[in-house]
N, CA and C atoms as an extended XYZ file, in Angstrom:
312
Properties=species:S:1:pos:R:3:atomname:S:1:resname:S:1:resid:I:1 pbc="F F F"
N       -36.471        0.826       17.109 N   MET     1
C       -36.207        1.508       15.851 CA  MET     1
C       -34.992        2.411       15.961 C   MET     1
N       -34.873        3.160       17.044 N   THR     2
C       -33.738        4.059       17.225 CA  THR     2
C       -32.442        3.276       17.294 C   THR     2
N       -32.452        2.154       17.986 N   ARG     3
C       -31.248        1.343       18.106 CA  ARG     3
C       -30.787        0.861       16.737 C   ARG     3
N       -31.698        0.387       15.915 N   THR     4
C       -31.350       -0.085       14.578 CA  THR     4
C       -30.846        1.056       13.713 C   THR     4
N       -31.486        2.200       13.791 N   LEU     5
C       -31.072        3.344       13.000 CA  LEU     5
C       -29.669        3.799       13.391 C   LEU     5
N       -29.401        3.896       14.690 N   ASN     6
C       -28.076        4.304       15.141 CA  ASN     6
C       -27.011        3.303       14.719 C   ASN     6
N       -27.311        2.023       14.858 N   ALA     7
C       -26.351        1.000       14.442 CA  ALA     7
C       -26.116        1.085       12.942 C   ALA     7
N       -27.181        1.331       12.188 N   GLY     8
C       -27.048        1.463       10.734 CA  GLY     8
C       -26.223        2.670       10.346 C   GLY     8
N       -26.443        3.794       11.051 N   LEU     9
C       -25.660        4.995       10.769 CA  LEU     9
C       -24.196        4.792       11.124 C   LEU     9
N       -23.938        4.122       12.244 N   MET    10
C       -22.550        3.865       12.638 CA  MET    10
C       -21.869        2.945       11.634 C   MET    10
N       -22.585        1.934       11.154 N   LEU    11
C       -22.026        1.023       10.155 CA  LEU    11
C       -21.732        1.767        8.862 C   LEU    11
N       -22.646        2.612        8.429 N   ALA    12
C       -22.429        3.389        7.201 CA  ALA    12
C       -21.237        4.320        7.357 C   ALA    12
N       -21.099        4.945        8.514 N   ALA    13
C       -19.958        5.839        8.755 CA  ALA    13
C       -18.659        5.064        8.759 C   ALA    13
N       -18.655        3.892        9.350 N   ALA    14
C       -17.436        3.073        9.395 CA  ALA    14
C       -17.038        2.616        7.999 C   ALA    14
N       -18.015        2.228        7.189 N   ILE    15
C       -17.717        1.774        5.840 CA  ILE    15
C       -17.179        2.914        4.991 C   ILE    15
N       -17.800        4.079        5.086 N   SER    16
C       -17.347        5.198        4.260 CA  SER    16
C       -16.015        5.748        4.742 C   SER    16
N       -15.673        5.593        6.017 N   ALA    17
C       -14.416        6.126        6.544 CA  ALA    17
C       -13.244        5.186        6.303 C   ALA    17
N       -13.504        3.913        6.133 N   SER    18
C       -12.422        2.937        6.025 CA  SER    18
C       -11.439        3.204        4.902 C   SER    18
N       -11.876        3.420        3.651 N   PRO    19
C       -10.892        3.650        2.592 CA  PRO    19
C       -10.035        4.888        2.826 C   PRO    19
N       -10.619        5.938        3.330 N   ALA    20
C        -9.847        7.158        3.570 CA  ALA    20
C        -8.820        6.923        4.667 C   ALA    20
N        -9.181        6.176        5.662 N   MET    21
C        -8.258        5.911        6.754 CA  MET    21
C        -7.157        4.959        6.317 C   MET    21
N        -7.469        4.033        5.430 N   ALA    22
C        -6.484        3.045        4.999 CA  ALA    22
C        -5.395        3.667        4.146 C   ALA    22
N        -5.677        4.754        3.456 N   HIS    23
C        -4.706        5.371        2.555 CA  HIS    23
C        -4.519        6.848        2.864 C   HIS    23
N        -4.415        7.177        4.128 N   ASN    24
C        -4.261        8.564        4.526 CA  ASN    24
C        -2.823        8.997        4.286 C   ASN    24
N        -2.621        9.889        3.333 N   GLU    25
C        -1.276       10.307        2.952 CA  GLU    25
C        -0.588       11.161        3.999 C   GLU    25
N        -1.335       11.651        4.984 N   ASP    26
C        -0.742       12.483        6.026 CA  ASP    26
C        -0.284       11.670        7.237 C   ASP    26
N        -0.569       10.390        7.238 N   MET    27
C        -0.174        9.538        8.359 CA  MET    27
C         1.323        9.259        8.297 C   MET    27
N         2.033        9.397        9.413 N   PRO    28
C         3.458        9.068        9.404 CA  PRO    28
C         3.667        7.551        9.326 C   PRO    28
N         4.666        7.147        8.607 N   VAL    29
C         5.015        5.725        8.485 CA  VAL    29
C         6.031        5.421        9.580 C   VAL    29
N         5.620        4.623       10.552 N   THR    30
C         6.483        4.313       11.688 CA  THR    30
C         6.901        2.846       11.735 C   THR    30
N         6.294        2.031       10.867 N   ARG    31
C         6.626        0.600       10.826 CA  ARG    31
C         6.819        0.172        9.378 C   ARG    31
N         7.681       -0.798        9.180 N   GLY    32
C         7.918       -1.321        7.847 CA  GLY    32
C         6.664       -1.910        7.225 C   GLY    32
N         5.797       -2.480        8.040 N   ALA    33
C         4.565       -3.086        7.526 CA  ALA    33
C         3.669       -2.044        6.863 C   ALA    33
N         3.712       -0.814        7.356 N   GLU    34
C         2.902        0.251        6.750 CA  GLU    34
C         3.412        0.576        5.350 C   GLU    34
N         4.725        0.638        5.193 N   LEU    35
C         5.284        0.879        3.865 CA  LEU    35
C         5.020       -0.306        2.951 C   LEU    35
N         5.090       -1.508        3.497 N   SER    36
C         4.835       -2.708        2.703 CA  SER    36
C         3.425       -2.705        2.115 C   SER    36
N         2.439       -2.366        2.924 N   ALA    37
C         1.053       -2.320        2.450 CA  ALA    37
C         0.890       -1.235        1.386 C   ALA    37
N         1.494       -0.073        1.622 N   TRP    38
C         1.424        1.019        0.646 CA  TRP    38
C         2.088        0.603       -0.662 C   TRP    38
N         3.232       -0.028       -0.570 N   CYS    39
C         3.977       -0.447       -1.757 CA  CYS    39
C         3.176       -1.473       -2.572 C   CYS    39
N         2.605       -2.436       -1.882 N   LYS    40
C         1.797       -3.463       -2.553 CA  LYS    40
C         0.640       -2.820       -3.310 C   LYS    40
N        -0.101       -1.934       -2.648 N   ASP    41
C        -1.248       -1.282       -3.278 CA  ASP    41
C        -0.827       -0.389       -4.441 C   ASP    41
N         0.239        0.371       -4.250 N   THR    42
C         0.707        1.288       -5.287 CA  THR    42
C         1.176        0.527       -6.518 C   THR    42
N         1.941       -0.525       -6.316 N   ALA    43
C         2.427       -1.326       -7.437 CA  ALA    43
C         1.269       -2.010       -8.162 C   ALA    43
N         0.328       -2.547       -7.391 N   TYR    44
C        -0.823       -3.217       -8.004 CA  TYR    44
C        -1.592       -2.243       -8.898 C   TYR    44
N        -1.867       -1.045       -8.377 N   GLN    45
C        -2.595       -0.048       -9.170 CA  GLN    45
C        -1.801        0.359      -10.409 C   GLN    45
N        -0.493        0.445      -10.281 N   TYR    46
C         0.365        0.789      -11.416 CA  TYR    46
C         0.241       -0.272      -12.523 C   TYR    46
N         0.368       -1.541      -12.154 N   PHE    47
C         0.309       -2.612      -13.157 CA  PHE    47
C        -1.101       -2.819      -13.685 C   PHE    47
N        -2.103       -2.524      -12.894 N   LEU    48
C        -3.492       -2.691      -13.307 CA  LEU    48
C        -3.843       -1.788      -14.487 C   LEU    48
N        -3.096       -0.726      -14.684 N   GLN    49
C        -3.339        0.176      -15.806 CA  GLN    49
C        -3.062       -0.503      -17.147 C   GLN    49
N        -2.208       -1.529      -17.149 N   SER    50
C        -1.836       -2.144      -18.420 CA  SER    50
C        -2.210       -3.619      -18.536 C   SER    50
N        -2.650       -4.246      -17.465 N   THR    51
C        -2.991       -5.668      -17.521 CA  THR    51
C        -3.938       -6.049      -16.396 C   THR    51
N        -4.585       -7.189      -16.547 N   ASP    52
C        -5.448       -7.722      -15.495 CA  ASP    52
C        -4.803       -8.917      -14.801 C   ASP    52
N        -3.689       -9.411      -15.335 N   GLU    53
C        -3.057      -10.617      -14.800 CA  GLU    53
C        -1.929      -10.234      -13.838 C   GLU    53
N        -2.307       -9.954      -12.593 N   ILE    54
C        -1.361       -9.550      -11.551 CA  ILE    54
C        -1.613      -10.456      -10.350 C   ILE    54
N        -0.596      -11.151       -9.902 N   TYR    55
C        -0.796      -12.052       -8.769 CA  TYR    55
C         0.535      -12.364       -8.080 C   TYR    55
N         0.465      -13.051       -6.952 N   ASN    56
C         1.615      -13.571       -6.221 CA  ASN    56
C         2.577      -12.483       -5.728 C   ASN    56
N         2.090      -11.598       -4.866 N   TRP    57
C         2.934      -10.565       -4.256 CA  TRP    57
C         3.904      -11.210       -3.270 C   TRP    57
N         5.164      -10.893       -3.418 N   ARG    58
C         6.204      -11.314       -2.477 CA  ARG    58
C         7.052      -10.090       -2.160 C   ARG    58
N         7.538      -10.023       -0.947 N   HIS    59
C         8.330       -8.848       -0.599 CA  HIS    59
C         9.246       -9.109        0.593 C   HIS    59
N        10.213       -8.235        0.721 N   THR    60
C        11.092       -8.183        1.881 CA  THR    60
C        11.090       -6.733        2.363 C   THR    60
N        10.946       -6.548        3.656 N   THR    61
C        10.978       -5.208        4.227 CA  THR    61
C        12.274       -5.055        5.010 C   THR    61
N        13.008       -3.993        4.693 N   LEU    62
C        14.303       -3.758        5.329 CA  LEU    62
C        14.300       -2.409        6.031 C   LEU    62
N        15.102       -2.310        7.078 N   ARG    63
C        15.301       -1.014        7.736 CA  ARG    63
C        16.796       -0.820        7.934 C   ARG    63
N        17.270        0.302        7.442 N   LYS    64
C        18.676        0.654        7.625 CA  LYS    64
C        18.701        2.075        8.182 C   LYS    64
N        19.088        2.204        9.435 N   GLY    65
C        19.045        3.507       10.091 CA  GLY    65
C        17.608        3.980       10.193 C   GLY    65
N        17.326        5.140        9.621 N   ASN    66
C        15.960        5.654        9.673 CA  ASN    66
C        15.238        5.516        8.329 C   ASN    66
N        15.698        4.589        7.494 N   LEU    67
C        15.089        4.385        6.177 CA  LEU    67
C        14.443        3.008        6.086 C   LEU    67
N        13.172        2.986        5.698 N   PHE    68
C        12.489        1.724        5.391 CA  PHE    68
C        12.572        1.500        3.891 C   PHE    68
N        12.785        0.255        3.492 N   ARG    69
C        12.785       -0.091        2.070 CA  ARG    69
C        12.047       -1.411        1.891 C   ARG    69
N        11.170       -1.438        0.906 N   VAL    70
C        10.468       -2.671        0.545 CA  VAL    70
C        10.940       -3.074       -0.838 C   VAL    70
N        11.436       -4.286       -0.942 N   GLU    71
C        11.788       -4.875       -2.229 CA  GLU    71
C        10.698       -5.891       -2.521 C   GLU    71
N         9.842       -5.569       -3.476 N   GLY    72
C         8.682       -6.406       -3.752 CA  GLY    72
C         8.707       -6.979       -5.146 C   GLY    72
N         7.818       -7.923       -5.357 N   ARG    73
C         7.735       -8.573       -6.657 CA  ARG    73
C         6.303       -9.048       -6.888 C   ARG    73
N         5.734       -8.648       -8.011 N   TRP    74
C         4.440       -9.144       -8.475 CA  TRP    74
C         4.696      -10.034       -9.679 C   TRP    74
N         3.858      -11.004       -9.881 N   ARG    75
C         3.846      -11.790      -11.114 CA  ARG    75
C         2.877      -11.055      -12.032 C   ARG    75
N         3.393      -10.548      -13.164 N   VAL    76
C         2.599       -9.747      -14.089 CA  VAL    76
C         2.683      -10.380      -15.467 C   VAL    76
N         1.549      -10.803      -16.007 N   ASP    77
C         1.503      -11.449      -17.322 CA  ASP    77
C         2.520      -12.583      -17.432 C   ASP    77
N         2.695      -13.334      -16.356 N   GLY    78
C         3.582      -14.489      -16.369 CA  GLY    78
C         5.042      -14.194      -16.067 C   GLY    78
N         5.400      -12.929      -15.884 N   ASP    79
C         6.789      -12.564      -15.570 CA  ASP    79
C         6.874      -11.960      -14.178 C   ASP    79
N         7.986      -12.208      -13.493 N   ASP    80
C         8.230      -11.544      -12.218 CA  ASP    80
C         8.703      -10.129      -12.491 C   ASP    80
N         8.051       -9.161      -11.863 N   VAL    81
C         8.433       -7.757      -12.021 CA  VAL    81
C         8.725       -7.202      -10.629 C   VAL    81
N         9.923       -6.685      -10.463 N   GLU    82
C        10.350       -6.178       -9.165 CA  GLU    82
C        10.037       -4.696       -9.019 C   GLU    82
N         9.692       -4.332       -7.780 N   VAL    83
C         9.450       -2.931       -7.442 CA  VAL    83
C        10.214       -2.611       -6.164 C   VAL    83
N        10.426       -1.332       -5.954 N   GLU    84
C        11.095       -0.894       -4.732 CA  GLU    84
C        10.392        0.356       -4.210 C   GLU    84
N        10.154        0.385       -2.917 N   CYS    85
C         9.544        1.535       -2.268 CA  CYS    85
C        10.410        1.922       -1.075 C   CYS    85
N        10.537        3.222       -0.852 N   THR    86
C        11.339        3.700        0.272 CA  THR    86
C        10.659        4.878        0.948 C   THR    86
N        11.006        5.057        2.215 N   ILE    87
C        10.554        6.216        2.976 CA  ILE    87
C        11.410        6.337        4.236 C   ILE    87
N        11.583        7.553        4.695 N   ARG    88
C        12.269        7.796        5.960 CA  ARG    88
C        11.286        7.485        7.085 C   ARG    88
N        11.735        6.785        8.100 N   ALA    89
C        10.878        6.447        9.240 CA  ALA    89
C        10.323        7.724        9.858 C   ALA    89
N         9.022        7.756       10.064 N   GLY    90
C         8.360        8.908       10.650 CA  GLY    90
C         7.854        9.918        9.640 C   GLY    90
N         8.249        9.784        8.367 N   ALA    91
C         7.770       10.709        7.328 CA  ALA    91
C         6.328       10.379        6.970 C   ALA    91
N         5.626       11.382        6.474 N   GLU    92
C         4.251       11.159        6.040 CA  GLU    92
C         4.244       10.288        4.795 C   GLU    92
N         3.217        9.477        4.669 N   GLN    93
C         3.108        8.506        3.588 CA  GLN    93
C         3.247        9.138        2.206 C   GLN    93
N         2.820       10.359        2.038 N   ARG    94
C         2.885       11.001        0.723 CA  ARG    94
C         4.318       11.191        0.240 C   ARG    94
N         5.309       11.060        1.139 N   PHE    95
C         6.704       11.203        0.753 CA  PHE    95
C         7.361        9.873        0.377 C   PHE    95
N         6.603        8.794        0.404 N   ALA    96
C         7.140        7.492        0.002 CA  ALA    96
C         7.421        7.496       -1.498 C   ALA    96
N         8.438        6.748       -1.900 N   THR    97
C         8.763        6.642       -3.324 CA  THR    97
C         8.484        5.233       -3.810 C   THR    97
N         8.144        5.135       -5.067 N   PHE    98
C         7.861        3.855       -5.731 CA  PHE    98
C         8.567        3.848       -7.067 C   PHE    98
N         9.216        2.731       -7.372 N   ARG    99
C         9.788        2.597       -8.706 CA  ARG    99
C         9.783        1.139       -9.120 C   ARG    99
N         9.666        0.935      -10.412 N   VAL   100
C         9.741       -0.399      -10.990 CA  VAL   100
C        11.206       -0.667      -11.277 C   VAL   100
N        11.685       -1.801      -10.801 N   VAL   101
C        13.090       -2.183      -11.007 CA  VAL   101
C        13.104       -3.197      -12.148 C   VAL   101
N        13.705       -2.838      -13.245 N   GLY   102
C        13.733       -3.760      -14.370 CA  GLY   102
C        12.957       -3.232      -15.559 C   GLY   102
N        12.323       -4.118      -16.276 N   SER   103
C        11.809       -3.783      -17.614 CA  SER   103
C        10.300       -3.695      -17.729 C   SER   103
N         9.623       -3.106      -16.842 N   ARG   104
C         8.154       -3.019      -17.014 CA  ARG   104
C         7.717       -1.612      -17.157 C   ARG   104
């Protein structure tokens, strides 16, 4: 019984901790992939406010000096909509920027 209870408590703790760990704004961004994941999630949530038809994420991650940049694109209501996210390497995630490029 104790073994099952402990395993259950550990599983519950892991499940409840996962979302907070996945989007921790105080974590420094040290890899382009981290900015890419943040950009994808941020753009998706942005477009979700106005539509349910969001699919086909495509992106390119670039690094120039100490700056990461993600040029991404979602298919939104049948149109390609471009987004751009940037951050200085090593900066905390909360300092990342997001903008829609074009007409959305």
